[in-house]
Structures are given as structure tokens and as C-alpha cells.
A tleap script that builds the chain and sets N, CA, C and O, in Angstrom:
source leaprc.protein.ff14SB
mol = sequence {
  NMET PRO LYS THR PHE ARG GLU LEU ASP VAL
  TRP THR LYS ALA ILE ASN LEU THR THR LEU
  VAL TYR GLU PHE THR ALA GLU PHE PRO LYS
  HIE GLU ILE TYR GLY LEU CYS SER GLN MET
  ARG ARG ALA ALA VAL SER VAL PRO SER ASN
  ILE ALA GLU GLY SER ALA ARG GLY THR ARG
  ARG ASP PHE ARG GLN PHE VAL LYS GLN ALA
  GLU GLY SER ASN CYS GLU LEU GLN THR GLN
  LEU ILE ILE ALA ARG ASN LEU ARG PHE GLY
  ASP PRO THR LYS LEU SER THR ALA GLU SER
  LEU SER ILE GLU VAL GLY LYS MET LEU GLY
  GLY LEU SER ALA TYR LEU ALA HIE GLU VAL
  GLN ALA ASN ARG SER GLY GLN PRO ASN ALA
  CASP
}
set mol.1.N position { 0.850 -1.182 0.000 }
set mol.1.CA position { 0.000 0.000 0.000 }
set mol.1.C position { 0.895 1.245 0.000 }
set mol.1.O position { 1.843 1.317 0.783 }
set mol.2.N position { 0.610 2.223 -0.864 }
set mol.2.CA position { 1.400 3.467 -0.873 }
set mol.2.C position { 1.327 4.185 0.470 }
set mol.2.O position { 0.395 3.986 1.249 }
set mol.3.N position { 2.316 5.013 0.721 }
set mol.3.CA position { 2.383 5.734 1.987 }
set mol.3.C position { 1.430 6.933 2.029 }
set mol.3.O position { 0.934 7.271 3.104 }
set mol.4.N position { 1.161 7.580 0.900 }
set mol.4.CA position { 0.259 8.728 0.880 }
set mol.4.C position { -0.730 8.596 -0.271 }
set mol.4.O position { -0.512 7.846 -1.223 }
set mol.5.N position { -1.810 9.338 -0.158 }
set mol.5.CA position { -2.836 9.323 -1.210 }
set mol.5.C position { -2.280 9.779 -2.549 }
set mol.5.O position { -2.761 9.341 -3.594 }
set mol.6.N position { -1.281 10.646 -2.539 }
set mol.6.CA position { -0.695 11.166 -3.784 }
set mol.6.C position { -0.015 10.075 -4.605 }
set mol.6.O position { 0.225 10.254 -5.799 }
set mol.7.N position { 0.289 8.963 -3.981 }
set mol.7.CA position { 0.933 7.848 -4.664 }
set mol.7.C position { -0.081 6.864 -5.261 }
set mol.7.O position { 0.306 5.911 -5.938 }
set mol.8.N position { -1.355 7.089 -5.017 }
set mol.8.CA position { -2.395 6.195 -5.524 }
set mol.8.C position { -2.783 6.592 -6.950 }
set mol.8.O position { -3.150 7.739 -7.203 }
set mol.9.N position { -2.700 5.640 -7.874 }
set mol.9.CA position { -3.094 5.914 -9.264 }
set mol.9.C position { -4.553 6.350 -9.356 }
set mol.9.O position { -4.894 7.205 -10.173 }
set mol.10.N position { -5.412 5.770 -8.526 }
set mol.10.CA position { -6.831 6.126 -8.571 }
set mol.10.C position { -7.036 7.583 -8.168 }
set mol.10.O position { -7.898 8.261 -8.729 }
set mol.11.N position { -6.261 8.073 -7.208 }
set mol.11.CA position { -6.368 9.477 -6.809 }
set mol.11.C position { -5.939 10.385 -7.964 }
set mol.11.O position { -6.605 11.380 -8.248 }
set mol.12.N position { -4.836 10.048 -8.627 }
set mol.12.CA position { -4.352 10.842 -9.758 }
set mol.12.C position { -5.386 10.880 -10.872 }
set mol.12.O position { -5.654 11.940 -11.437 }
set mol.13.N position { -5.965 9.736 -11.188 }
set mol.13.CA position { -6.992 9.694 -12.240 }
set mol.13.C position { -8.236 10.473 -11.823 }
set mol.13.O position { -8.871 11.116 -12.658 }
set mol.14.N position { -8.586 10.421 -10.551 }
set mol.14.CA position { -9.745 11.175 -10.062 }
set mol.14.C position { -9.481 12.678 -10.138 }
set mol.14.O position { -10.395 13.448 -10.432 }
set mol.15.N position { -8.255 13.101 -9.881 }
set mol.15.CA position { -7.885 14.513 -10.050 }
set mol.15.C position { -8.030 14.906 -11.514 }
set mol.15.O position { -8.574 15.966 -11.824 }
set mol.16.N position { -7.550 14.066 -12.405 }
set mol.16.CA position { -7.681 14.344 -13.849 }
set mol.16.C position { -9.149 14.416 -14.261 }
set mol.16.O position { -9.535 15.262 -15.068 }
set mol.17.N position { -9.958 13.528 -13.706 }
set mol.17.CA position { -11.396 13.548 -13.992 }
set mol.17.C position { -12.020 14.848 -13.516 }
set mol.17.O position { -12.819 15.452 -14.232 }
set mol.18.N position { -11.669 15.281 -12.328 }
set mol.18.CA position { -12.214 16.517 -11.777 }
set mol.18.C position { -11.844 17.711 -12.643 }
set mol.18.O position { -12.684 18.566 -12.924 }
set mol.19.N position { -10.600 17.768 -13.059 }
set mol.19.CA position { -10.147 18.853 -13.935 }
set mol.19.C position { -10.937 18.845 -15.238 }
set mol.19.O position { -11.373 19.893 -15.714 }
set mol.20.N position { -11.118 17.662 -15.810 }
set mol.20.CA position { -11.878 17.539 -17.052 }
set mol.20.C position { -13.328 17.975 -16.864 }
set mol.20.O position { -13.892 18.630 -17.740 }
set mol.21.N position { -13.929 17.625 -15.751 }
set mol.21.CA position { -15.313 18.018 -15.482 }
set mol.21.C position { -15.420 19.543 -15.391 }
set mol.21.O position { -16.370 20.130 -15.909 }
set mol.22.N position { -14.458 20.176 -14.739 }
set mol.22.CA position { -14.466 21.642 -14.666 }
set mol.22.C position { -14.352 22.255 -16.063 }
set mol.22.O position { -15.057 23.213 -16.379 }
set mol.23.N position { -13.473 21.710 -16.893 }
set mol.23.CA position { -13.327 22.216 -18.263 }
set mol.23.C position { -14.604 21.983 -19.069 }
set mol.23.O position { -15.054 22.865 -19.800 }
set mol.24.N position { -15.176 20.805 -18.931 }
set mol.24.CA position { -16.388 20.441 -19.655 }
set mol.24.C position { -17.572 21.321 -19.248 }
set mol.24.O position { -18.308 21.811 -20.104 }
set mol.25.N position { -17.749 21.515 -17.962 }
set mol.25.CA position { -18.908 22.279 -17.499 }
set mol.25.C position { -18.751 23.787 -17.723 }
set mol.25.O position { -19.737 24.521 -17.661 }
set mol.26.N position { -17.541 24.252 -17.979 }
set mol.26.CA position { -17.334 25.674 -18.275 }
set mol.26.C position { -18.073 26.075 -19.551 }
set mol.26.O position { -18.344 27.255 -19.775 }
set mol.27.N position { -18.390 25.097 -20.375 }
set mol.27.CA position { -19.085 25.346 -21.645 }
set mol.27.C position { -20.606 25.252 -21.520 }
set mol.27.O position { -21.315 25.433 -22.510 }
set mol.28.N position { -21.112 24.975 -20.332 }
set mol.28.CA position { -22.551 24.846 -20.130 }
set mol.28.C position { -23.219 26.213 -20.278 }
set mol.28.O position { -22.569 27.247 -20.125 }
set mol.29.N position { -24.515 26.210 -20.576 }
set mol.29.CA position { -25.256 27.478 -20.607 }
set mol.29.C position { -25.159 28.182 -19.249 }
set mol.29.O position { -25.119 27.527 -18.208 }
set mol.30.N position { -25.123 29.490 -19.267 }
set mol.30.CA position { -24.953 30.274 -18.035 }
set mol.30.C position { -26.058 30.006 -17.011 }
set mol.30.O position { -25.814 30.072 -15.807 }
set mol.31.N position { -27.269 29.703 -17.481 }
set mol.31.CA position { -28.362 29.445 -16.535 }
set mol.31.C position { -28.157 28.144 -15.754 }
set mol.31.O position { -28.890 27.881 -14.800 }
set mol.32.N position { -27.178 27.330 -16.141 }
set mol.32.CA position { -26.907 26.068 -15.451 }
set mol.32.C position { -25.793 26.185 -14.410 }
set mol.32.O position { -25.447 25.185 -13.782 }
set mol.33.N position { -25.228 27.366 -14.212 }
set mol.33.CA position { -24.095 27.521 -13.314 }
set mol.33.C position { -24.421 27.049 -11.897 }
set mol.33.O position { -23.540 26.517 -11.220 }
set mol.34.N position { -25.649 27.226 -11.430 }
set mol.34.CA position { -26.036 26.793 -10.087 }
set mol.34.C position { -26.854 25.509 -10.113 }
set mol.34.O position { -27.340 25.058 -9.076 }
set mol.35.N position { -27.004 24.929 -11.281 }
set mol.35.CA position { -27.761 23.693 -11.424 }
set mol.35.C position { -26.850 22.502 -11.650 }
set mol.35.O position { -26.048 22.137 -10.790 }
set mol.36.N position { -26.987 21.912 -12.810 }
set mol.36.CA position { -26.234 20.713 -13.139 }
set mol.36.C position { -24.721 20.948 -13.097 }
set mol.36.O position { -23.976 20.071 -12.660 }
set mol.37.N position { -24.270 22.090 -13.536 }
set mol.37.CA position { -22.844 22.422 -13.519 }
set mol.37.C position { -22.286 22.313 -12.097 }
set mol.37.O position { -21.272 21.652 -11.873 }
set mol.38.N position { -22.931 22.942 -11.171 }
set mol.38.CA position { -22.486 22.937 -9.780 }
set mol.38.C position { -22.531 21.524 -9.194 }
set mol.38.O position { -21.608 21.109 -8.493 }
set mol.39.N position { -23.594 20.797 -9.479 }
set mol.39.CA position { -23.738 19.431 -8.974 }
set mol.39.C position { -22.618 18.534 -9.489 }
set mol.39.O position { -22.049 17.745 -8.735 }
set mol.40.N position { -22.307 18.657 -10.768 }
set mol.40.CA position { -21.258 17.831 -11.369 }
set mol.40.C position { -19.898 18.155 -10.777 }
set mol.40.O position { -19.104 17.255 -10.502 }
set mol.41.N position { -19.634 19.418 -10.583 }
set mol.41.CA position { -18.350 19.814 -10.012 }
set mol.41.C position { -18.201 19.306 -8.581 }
set mol.41.O position { -17.134 18.827 -8.198 }
set mol.42.N position { -19.258 19.409 -7.799 }
set mol.42.CA position { -19.191 18.926 -6.415 }
set mol.42.C position { -18.983 17.415 -6.364 }
set mol.42.O position { -18.188 16.922 -5.565 }
set mol.43.N position { -19.690 16.691 -7.207 }
set mol.43.CA position { -19.537 15.235 -7.235 }
set mol.43.C position { -18.118 14.858 -7.658 }
set mol.43.O position { -17.504 13.966 -7.071 }
set mol.44.N position { -17.605 15.541 -8.678 }
set mol.44.CA position { -16.260 15.244 -9.174 }
set mol.44.C position { -15.205 15.535 -8.111 }
set mol.44.O position { -14.304 14.723 -7.904 }
set mol.45.N position { -15.302 16.671 -7.440 }
set mol.45.CA position { -14.338 17.047 -6.401 }
set mol.45.C position { -14.395 16.055 -5.236 }
set mol.45.O position { -13.378 15.783 -4.598 }
set mol.46.N position { -15.558 15.530 -4.969 }
set mol.46.CA position { -15.741 14.611 -3.851 }
set mol.46.C position { -14.951 13.313 -4.031 }
set mol.46.O position { -14.537 12.707 -3.043 }
set mol.47.N position { -14.739 12.885 -5.257 }
set mol.47.CA position { -14.068 11.601 -5.484 }
set mol.47.C position { -12.623 11.625 -4.962 }
set mol.47.O position { -12.302 10.848 -4.063 }
set mol.48.N position { -11.741 12.485 -5.491 }
set mol.48.CA position { -10.370 12.476 -4.956 }
set mol.48.C position { -10.296 12.972 -3.510 }
set mol.48.O position { -9.410 12.564 -2.759 }
set mol.49.N position { -11.213 13.839 -3.126 }
set mol.49.CA position { -11.201 14.347 -1.752 }
set mol.49.C position { -11.457 13.229 -0.747 }
set mol.49.O position { -10.795 13.156 0.288 }
set mol.50.N position { -12.412 12.363 -1.051 }
set mol.50.CA position { -12.698 11.240 -0.151 }
set mol.50.C position { -11.550 10.236 -0.115 }
set mol.50.O position { -11.259 9.663 0.935 }
set mol.51.N position { -10.904 10.022 -1.246 }
set mol.51.CA position { -9.738 9.135 -1.263 }
set mol.51.C position { -8.658 9.697 -0.344 }
set mol.51.O position { -8.086 8.976 0.473 }
set mol.52.N position { -8.389 10.985 -0.488 }
set mol.52.CA position { -7.348 11.625 0.320 }
set mol.52.C position { -7.704 11.585 1.805 }
set mol.52.O position { -6.874 11.212 2.634 }
set mol.53.N position { -8.932 11.968 2.141 }
set mol.53.CA position { -9.323 11.992 3.543 }
set mol.53.C position { -9.293 10.602 4.152 }
set mol.53.O position { -8.811 10.416 5.270 }
set mol.54.N position { -9.803 9.634 3.423 }
set mol.54.CA position { -9.822 8.267 3.940 }
set mol.54.C position { -8.444 7.700 4.176 }
set mol.54.O position { -8.223 6.977 5.147 }
set mol.55.N position { -7.520 8.023 3.300 }
set mol.55.CA position { -6.162 7.495 3.455 }
set mol.55.C position { -5.477 8.046 4.699 }
set mol.55.O position { -4.548 7.436 5.226 }
set mol.56.N position { -5.939 9.194 5.160 }
set mol.56.CA position { -5.335 9.827 6.337 }
set mol.56.C position { -5.994 9.382 7.640 }
set mol.56.O position { -5.542 9.780 8.714 }
set mol.57.N position { -7.018 8.591 7.578 }
set mol.57.CA position { -7.779 8.212 8.776 }
set mol.57.C position { -7.067 7.210 9.683 }
set mol.57.O position { -7.403 7.102 10.863 }
set mol.58.N position { -6.107 6.488 9.158 }
set mol.58.CA position { -5.314 5.633 10.037 }
set mol.58.C position { -5.656 4.159 10.028 }
set mol.58.O position { -4.797 3.337 10.351 }
set mol.59.N position { -6.877 3.790 9.671 }
set mol.59.CA position { -7.211 2.365 9.604 }
set mol.59.C position { -7.742 2.029 8.220 }
set mol.59.O position { -8.296 2.877 7.521 }
set mol.60.N position { -7.562 0.786 7.849 }
set mol.60.CA position { -8.065 0.346 6.540 }
set mol.60.C position { -9.599 0.345 6.527 }
set mol.60.O position { -10.222 0.600 5.496 }
set mol.61.N position { -10.184 0.059 7.666 }
set mol.61.CA position { -11.658 0.074 7.749 }
set mol.61.C position { -12.192 1.474 7.457 }
set mol.61.O position { -13.138 1.629 6.685 }
set mol.62.N position { -11.591 2.493 8.070 }
set mol.62.CA position { -12.008 3.878 7.815 }
set mol.62.C position { -11.719 4.267 6.372 }
set mol.62.O position { -12.541 4.907 5.715 }
set mol.63.N position { -10.548 3.876 5.885 }
set mol.63.CA position { -10.179 4.192 4.505 }
set mol.63.C position { -11.204 3.599 3.548 }
set mol.63.O position { -11.633 4.264 2.605 }
set mol.64.N position { -11.595 2.357 3.785 }
set mol.64.CA position { -12.573 1.710 2.905 }
set mol.64.C position { -13.896 2.465 2.904 }
set mol.64.O position { -14.527 2.600 1.855 }
set mol.65.N position { -14.322 2.955 4.053 }
set mol.65.CA position { -15.577 3.711 4.123 }
set mol.65.C position { -15.504 4.949 3.229 }
set mol.65.O position { -16.468 5.270 2.534 }
set mol.66.N position { -14.383 5.634 3.243 }
set mol.66.CA position { -14.229 6.821 2.401 }
set mol.66.C position { -14.120 6.443 0.926 }
set mol.66.O position { -14.589 7.183 0.061 }
set mol.67.N position { -13.508 5.304 0.636 }
set mol.67.CA position { -13.453 4.825 -0.752 }
set mol.67.C position { -14.866 4.523 -1.238 }
set mol.67.O position { -15.203 4.809 -2.387 }
set mol.68.N position { -15.688 3.950 -0.375 }
set mol.68.CA position { -17.090 3.684 -0.745 }
set mol.68.C position { -17.836 4.994 -1.005 }
set mol.68.O position { -18.667 5.063 -1.911 }
set mol.69.N position { -17.544 6.031 -0.218 }
set mol.69.CA position { -18.157 7.341 -0.464 }
set mol.69.C position { -17.691 7.891 -1.813 }
set mol.69.O position { -18.481 8.480 -2.551 }
set mol.70.N position { -16.416 7.700 -2.132 }
set mol.70.CA position { -15.892 8.146 -3.424 }
set mol.70.C position { -16.594 7.398 -4.559 }
set mol.70.O position { -16.898 7.983 -5.598 }
set mol.71.N position { -16.846 6.114 -4.357 }
set mol.71.CA position { -17.582 5.331 -5.360 }
set mol.71.C position { -18.979 5.906 -5.576 }
set mol.71.O position { -19.443 6.019 -6.710 }
set mol.72.N position { -19.634 6.264 -4.493 }
set mol.72.CA position { -20.973 6.853 -4.598 }
set mol.72.C position { -20.951 8.169 -5.349 }
set mol.72.O position { -21.810 8.416 -6.196 }
set mol.73.N position { -19.980 9.013 -5.048 }
set mol.73.CA position { -19.856 10.298 -5.751 }
set mol.73.C position { -19.558 10.086 -7.224 }
set mol.73.O position { -20.054 10.825 -8.074 }
set mol.74.N position { -18.750 9.081 -7.531 }
set mol.74.CA position { -18.435 8.789 -8.927 }
set mol.74.C position { -19.682 8.309 -9.681 }
set mol.74.O position { -19.889 8.675 -10.838 }
set mol.75.N position { -20.502 7.499 -9.029 }
set mol.75.CA position { -21.761 7.065 -9.659 }
set mol.75.C position { -22.709 8.242 -9.859 }
set mol.75.O position { -23.399 8.330 -10.875 }
set mol.76.N position { -22.736 9.137 -8.887 }
set mol.76.CA position { -23.529 10.362 -9.018 }
set mol.76.C position { -23.057 11.155 -10.246 }
set mol.76.O position { -23.871 11.628 -11.039 }
set mol.77.N position { -21.747 11.291 -10.389 }
set mol.77.CA position { -21.189 12.007 -11.537 }
set mol.77.C position { -21.551 11.313 -12.843 }
set mol.77.O position { -21.895 11.981 -13.818 }
set mol.78.N position { -21.481 9.998 -12.880 }
set mol.78.CA position { -21.842 9.275 -14.103 }
set mol.78.C position { -23.290 9.545 -14.496 }
set mol.78.O position { -23.599 9.700 -15.677 }
set mol.79.N position { -24.168 9.600 -13.513 }
set mol.79.CA position { -25.575 9.916 -13.776 }
set mol.79.C position { -25.714 11.325 -14.349 }
set mol.79.O position { -26.476 11.548 -15.290 }
set mol.80.N position { -24.980 12.265 -13.781 }
set mol.80.CA position { -25.037 13.651 -14.244 }
set mol.80.C position { -24.442 13.798 -15.645 }
set mol.80.O position { -24.897 14.635 -16.425 }
set mol.81.N position { -23.443 13.003 -15.965 }
set mol.81.CA position { -22.884 13.025 -17.326 }
set mol.81.C position { -23.923 12.542 -18.338 }
set mol.81.O position { -24.007 13.069 -19.447 }
set mol.82.N position { -24.707 11.546 -17.955 }
set mol.82.CA position { -25.784 11.063 -18.834 }
set mol.82.C position { -26.812 12.168 -19.045 }
set mol.82.O position { -27.282 12.382 -20.162 }
set mol.83.N position { -27.156 12.864 -17.975 }
set mol.83.CA position { -28.123 13.961 -18.089 }
set mol.83.C position { -27.559 15.055 -19.001 }
set mol.83.O position { -28.279 15.581 -19.849 }
set mol.84.N position { -26.294 15.397 -18.835 }
set mol.84.CA position { -25.654 16.404 -19.697 }
set mol.84.C position { -25.690 15.963 -21.157 }
set mol.84.O position { -25.921 16.778 -22.051 }
set mol.85.N position { -25.462 14.679 -21.395 }
set mol.85.CA position { -25.518 14.161 -22.771 }
set mol.85.C position { -26.936 14.295 -23.318 }
set mol.85.O position { -27.123 14.726 -24.456 }
set mol.86.N position { -27.927 13.932 -22.523 }
set mol.86.CA position { -29.321 14.021 -22.963 }
set mol.86.C position { -29.728 15.462 -23.279 }
set mol.86.O position { -30.524 15.707 -24.186 }
set mol.87.N position { -29.178 16.404 -22.525 }
set mol.87.CA position { -29.490 17.817 -22.735 }
set mol.87.C position { -28.587 18.480 -23.786 }
set mol.87.O position { -28.759 19.653 -24.117 }
set mol.88.N position { -27.637 17.719 -24.294 }
set mol.88.CA position { -26.671 18.200 -25.300 }
set mol.88.C position { -25.845 19.377 -24.775 }
set mol.88.O position { -25.574 20.332 -25.503 }
set mol.89.N position { -25.450 19.295 -23.501 }
set mol.89.CA position { -24.595 20.315 -22.896 }
set mol.89.C position { -23.131 19.960 -23.135 }
set mol.89.O position { -22.749 18.791 -23.072 }
set mol.90.N position { -22.323 20.967 -23.408 }
set mol.90.CA position { -20.874 20.795 -23.488 }
set mol.90.C position { -20.396 20.086 -24.739 }
set mol.90.O position { -21.180 19.647 -25.582 }
set mol.91.N position { -19.086 19.993 -24.825 }
set mol.91.CA position { -18.421 19.370 -25.967 }
set mol.91.C position { -18.569 17.841 -25.894 }
set mol.91.O position { -18.198 17.239 -24.886 }
set mol.92.N position { -19.103 17.209 -26.942 }
set mol.92.CA position { -19.325 15.762 -26.913 }
set mol.92.C position { -18.043 14.948 -26.723 }
set mol.92.O position { -18.074 13.883 -26.107 }
set mol.93.N position { -16.925 15.438 -27.242 }
set mol.93.CA position { -15.660 14.716 -27.085 }
set mol.93.C position { -15.208 14.735 -25.626 }
set mol.93.O position { -14.785 13.710 -25.092 }
set mol.94.N position { -15.295 15.897 -24.984 }
set mol.94.CA position { -14.942 15.983 -23.562 }
set mol.94.C position { -15.890 15.135 -22.725 }
set mol.94.O position { -15.474 14.503 -21.754 }
set mol.95.N position { -17.151 15.124 -23.101 }
set mol.95.CA position { -18.133 14.315 -22.379 }
set mol.95.C position { -17.770 12.833 -22.467 }
set mol.95.O position { -17.775 12.133 -21.455 }
set mol.96.N position { -17.462 12.361 -23.654 }
set mol.96.CA position { -17.089 10.950 -23.818 }
set mol.96.C position { -15.831 10.605 -23.041 }
set mol.96.O position { -15.737 9.538 -22.433 }
set mol.97.N position { -14.866 11.515 -23.065 }
set mol.97.CA position { -13.634 11.298 -22.310 }
set mol.97.C position { -13.921 11.239 -20.815 }
set mol.97.O position { -13.383 10.382 -20.113 }
set mol.98.N position { -14.762 12.141 -20.324 }
set mol.98.CA position { -15.123 12.151 -18.904 }
set mol.98.C position { -15.863 10.874 -18.529 }
set mol.98.O position { -15.611 10.300 -17.470 }
set mol.99.N position { -16.768 10.428 -19.383 }
set mol.99.CA position { -17.497 9.188 -19.093 }
set mol.99.C position { -16.539 8.001 -19.001 }
set mol.99.O position { -16.634 7.189 -18.081 }
set mol.100.N position { -15.626 7.906 -19.948 }
set mol.100.CA position { -14.660 6.802 -19.942 }
set mol.100.C position { -13.762 6.841 -18.716 }
set mol.100.O position { -13.505 5.813 -18.090 }
set mol.101.N position { -13.288 8.032 -18.380 }
set mol.101.CA position { -12.410 8.175 -17.223 }
set mol.101.C position { -13.164 7.865 -15.926 }
set mol.101.O position { -12.605 7.262 -15.010 }
set mol.102.N position { -14.420 8.275 -15.852 }
set mol.102.CA position { -15.226 7.987 -14.678 }
set mol.102.C position { -15.445 6.484 -14.518 }
set mol.102.O position { -15.412 5.964 -13.403 }
set mol.103.N position { -15.664 5.801 -15.611 }
set mol.103.CA position { -15.825 4.337 -15.562 }
set mol.103.C position { -14.526 3.686 -15.089 }
set mol.103.O position { -14.552 2.767 -14.271 }
set mol.104.N position { -13.400 4.160 -15.601 }
set mol.104.CA position { -12.099 3.633 -15.182 }
set mol.104.C position { -11.856 3.885 -13.697 }
set mol.104.O position { -11.416 2.987 -12.978 }
set mol.105.N position { -12.137 5.088 -13.241 }
set mol.105.CA position { -11.982 5.421 -11.820 }
set mol.105.C position { -12.892 4.526 -10.980 }
set mol.105.O position { -12.490 4.047 -9.920 }
set mol.106.N position { -14.098 4.305 -11.450 }
set mol.106.CA position { -15.029 3.436 -10.721 }
set mol.106.C position { -14.491 2.024 -10.553 }
set mol.106.O position { -14.616 1.433 -9.481 }
set mol.107.N position { -13.898 1.485 -11.597 }
set mol.107.CA position { -13.310 0.143 -11.519 }
set mol.107.C position { -12.140 0.124 -10.535 }
set mol.107.O position { -11.983 -0.818 -9.759 }
set mol.108.N position { -11.335 1.164 -10.580 }
set mol.108.CA position { -10.188 1.246 -9.675 }
set mol.108.C position { -10.645 1.379 -8.220 }
set mol.108.O position { -10.063 0.768 -7.325 }
set mol.109.N position { -11.674 2.169 -7.993 }
set mol.109.CA position { -12.216 2.309 -6.639 }
set mol.109.C position { -12.773 0.978 -6.142 }
set mol.109.O position { -12.591 0.614 -4.980 }
set mol.110.N position { -13.446 0.263 -7.022 }
set mol.110.CA position { -13.971 -1.057 -6.652 }
set mol.110.C position { -12.854 -2.008 -6.258 }
set mol.110.O position { -12.980 -2.758 -5.290 }
set mol.111.N position { -11.753 -1.975 -7.013 }
set mol.111.CA position { -10.606 -2.816 -6.686 }
set mol.111.C position { -9.969 -2.431 -5.361 }
set mol.111.O position { -9.607 -3.292 -4.560 }
set mol.112.N position { -9.835 -1.131 -5.140 }
set mol.112.CA position { -9.255 -0.657 -3.884 }
set mol.112.C position { -10.154 -1.028 -2.707 }
set mol.112.O position { -9.664 -1.447 -1.659 }
set mol.113.N position { -11.449 -0.879 -2.875 }
set mol.113.CA position { -12.391 -1.239 -1.822 }
set mol.113.C position { -12.302 -2.732 -1.499 }
set mol.113.O position { -12.307 -3.117 -0.330 }
set mol.114.N position { -12.221 -3.559 -2.521 }
set mol.114.CA position { -12.116 -5.009 -2.308 }
set mol.114.C position { -10.812 -5.348 -1.592 }
set mol.114.O position { -10.797 -6.186 -0.689 }
set mol.115.N position { -9.734 -4.709 -1.986 }
set mol.115.CA position { -8.446 -4.926 -1.329 }
set mol.115.C position { -8.526 -4.555 0.149 }
set mol.115.O position { -8.084 -5.312 1.012 }
set mol.116.N position { -9.086 -3.402 0.429 }
set mol.116.CA position { -9.192 -2.943 1.814 }
set mol.116.C position { -10.107 -3.858 2.630 }
set mol.116.O position { -9.831 -4.133 3.797 }
set mol.117.N position { -11.186 -4.324 2.018 }
set mol.117.CA position { -12.089 -5.247 2.712 }
set mol.117.C position { -11.358 -6.542 3.056 }
set mol.117.O position { -11.530 -7.093 4.144 }
set mol.118.N position { -10.548 -7.017 2.127 }
set mol.118.CA position { -9.755 -8.234 2.367 }
set mol.118.C position { -8.780 -8.016 3.517 }
set mol.118.O position { -8.613 -8.890 4.368 }
set mol.119.N position { -8.142 -6.858 3.543 }
set mol.119.CA position { -7.192 -6.534 4.609 }
set mol.119.C position { -7.892 -6.457 5.966 }
set mol.119.O position { -7.365 -6.936 6.970 }
set mol.120.N position { -9.067 -5.858 5.990 }
set mol.120.CA position { -9.828 -5.769 7.239 }
set mol.120.C position { -10.216 -7.172 7.706 }
set mol.120.O position { -10.102 -7.492 8.889 }
set mol.121.N position { -10.672 -8.002 6.774 }
set mol.121.CA position { -11.060 -9.375 7.115 }
set mol.121.C position { -9.854 -10.165 7.604 }
set mol.121.O position { -9.964 -10.952 8.544 }
set mol.122.N position { -8.704 -9.959 6.970 }
set mol.122.CA position { -7.489 -10.645 7.400 }
set mol.122.C position { -7.129 -10.238 8.822 }
set mol.122.O position { -6.643 -11.056 9.603 }
set mol.123.N position { -7.365 -8.986 9.154 }
set mol.123.CA position { -7.076 -8.508 10.507 }
set mol.123.C position { -7.970 -9.214 11.527 }
set mol.123.O position { -7.532 -9.551 12.627 }
set mol.124.N position { -9.198 -9.425 11.153 }
set mol.124.CA position { -10.115 -10.141 12.058 }
set mol.124.C position { -9.664 -11.576 12.276 }
set mol.124.O position { -9.945 -12.178 13.312 }
set mol.125.N position { -8.959 -12.117 11.284 }
set mol.125.CA position { -8.467 -13.491 11.371 }
set mol.125.C position { -7.145 -13.589 12.098 }
set mol.125.O position { -6.591 -14.677 12.261 }
set mol.126.N position { -6.640 -12.441 12.536 }
set mol.126.CA position { -5.414 -12.450 13.317 }
set mol.126.C position { -4.149 -12.174 12.539 }
set mol.126.O position { -3.054 -12.273 13.091 }
set mol.127.N position { -4.274 -11.828 11.257 }
set mol.127.CA position { -3.089 -11.511 10.484 }
set mol.127.C position { -2.675 -10.067 10.767 }
set mol.127.O position { -3.543 -9.213 10.947 }
set mol.128.N position { -1.382 -9.774 10.812 }
set mol.128.CA position { -0.918 -8.416 11.153 }
set mol.128.C position { -1.071 -7.422 10.015 }
set mol.128.O position { -1.271 -7.786 8.856 }
set mol.129.N position { -0.967 -6.134 10.394 }
set mol.129.CA position { -0.882 -5.001 9.456 }
set mol.129.C position { -2.111 -4.763 8.615 }
set mol.129.O position { -1.997 -4.189 7.532 }
set mol.130.N position { -3.262 -5.170 9.053 }
set mol.130.CA position { -4.448 -4.998 8.229 }
set mol.130.C position { -5.333 -3.845 8.661 }
set mol.130.O position { -6.043 -3.288 7.824 }
set mol.131.N position { -5.323 -3.468 9.909 }
set mol.131.CA position { -6.265 -2.418 10.326 }
set mol.131.C position { -5.648 -1.504 11.333 }
set mol.131.O position { -6.297 -0.565 11.793 }
savepdb mol mol.pdb
quit
């Protein structure tokens, strides 16, 4: 396990996703600045933020809980990307890239969550360094 959140590939990809979402939503109609645009930005920012906060909590059990929150925020973002597509907001190429990156981040979060769950379970079985 990396020593800091900055060493996690999933955190780096989530940062890239957040940056892309900000660029993508900058092209939304002005009347959406407090609507879908704001919601998408908050959901996107929540993904790497939860990874970072969870990694600092000290236990794998706590870290996993924050990873699960990041997964939820990523699913929220995926839903909002679908809505943006349906409304024809933003550049379609950026939208497709954001959707693909969000799916990739989701898979990585799922893997990290499974790893952490295994570590927590191993700790319950008496194996060291799990929680």
C-alpha cells in the first residue's frame, strides 16, 4: 500500500477527472451555473477528496468507508454526465472522455475497496498489518 494518497493511481486519475469536469462544465449554458454544472463539479471534487481523507484516517476500515463514499460520488457524476448528454450540454468529445475516465476510476475504486475489505477481514483473522 502506498504511503500517501498522492501515490495512488486512482487518486491521480480522479484529479484528472475533476479537472476535465471543470473544463467540460465551463461550456454549459450560463443558466446552469447553479444547477447541473455545480452538482457535477461537487460530485467530481468529492471523489479524490474522499480518497485523500480516507487514506489519512489511520485504519483500513475507515479508509474503505471513504473509498465507498468516493464510489458513490463517482456514480452520481456518471448519472449527471448522462443527463448532460441528454441535454446536449458541453463538448461531446470531452463528455465521452469524462465518461470513460469515470468508468475507469469506478473500476479502480472497486478494486481498492475489495483490497481494503480483504485486509480488514485478514485482521479479524489475526493476520498483522491490516487495520
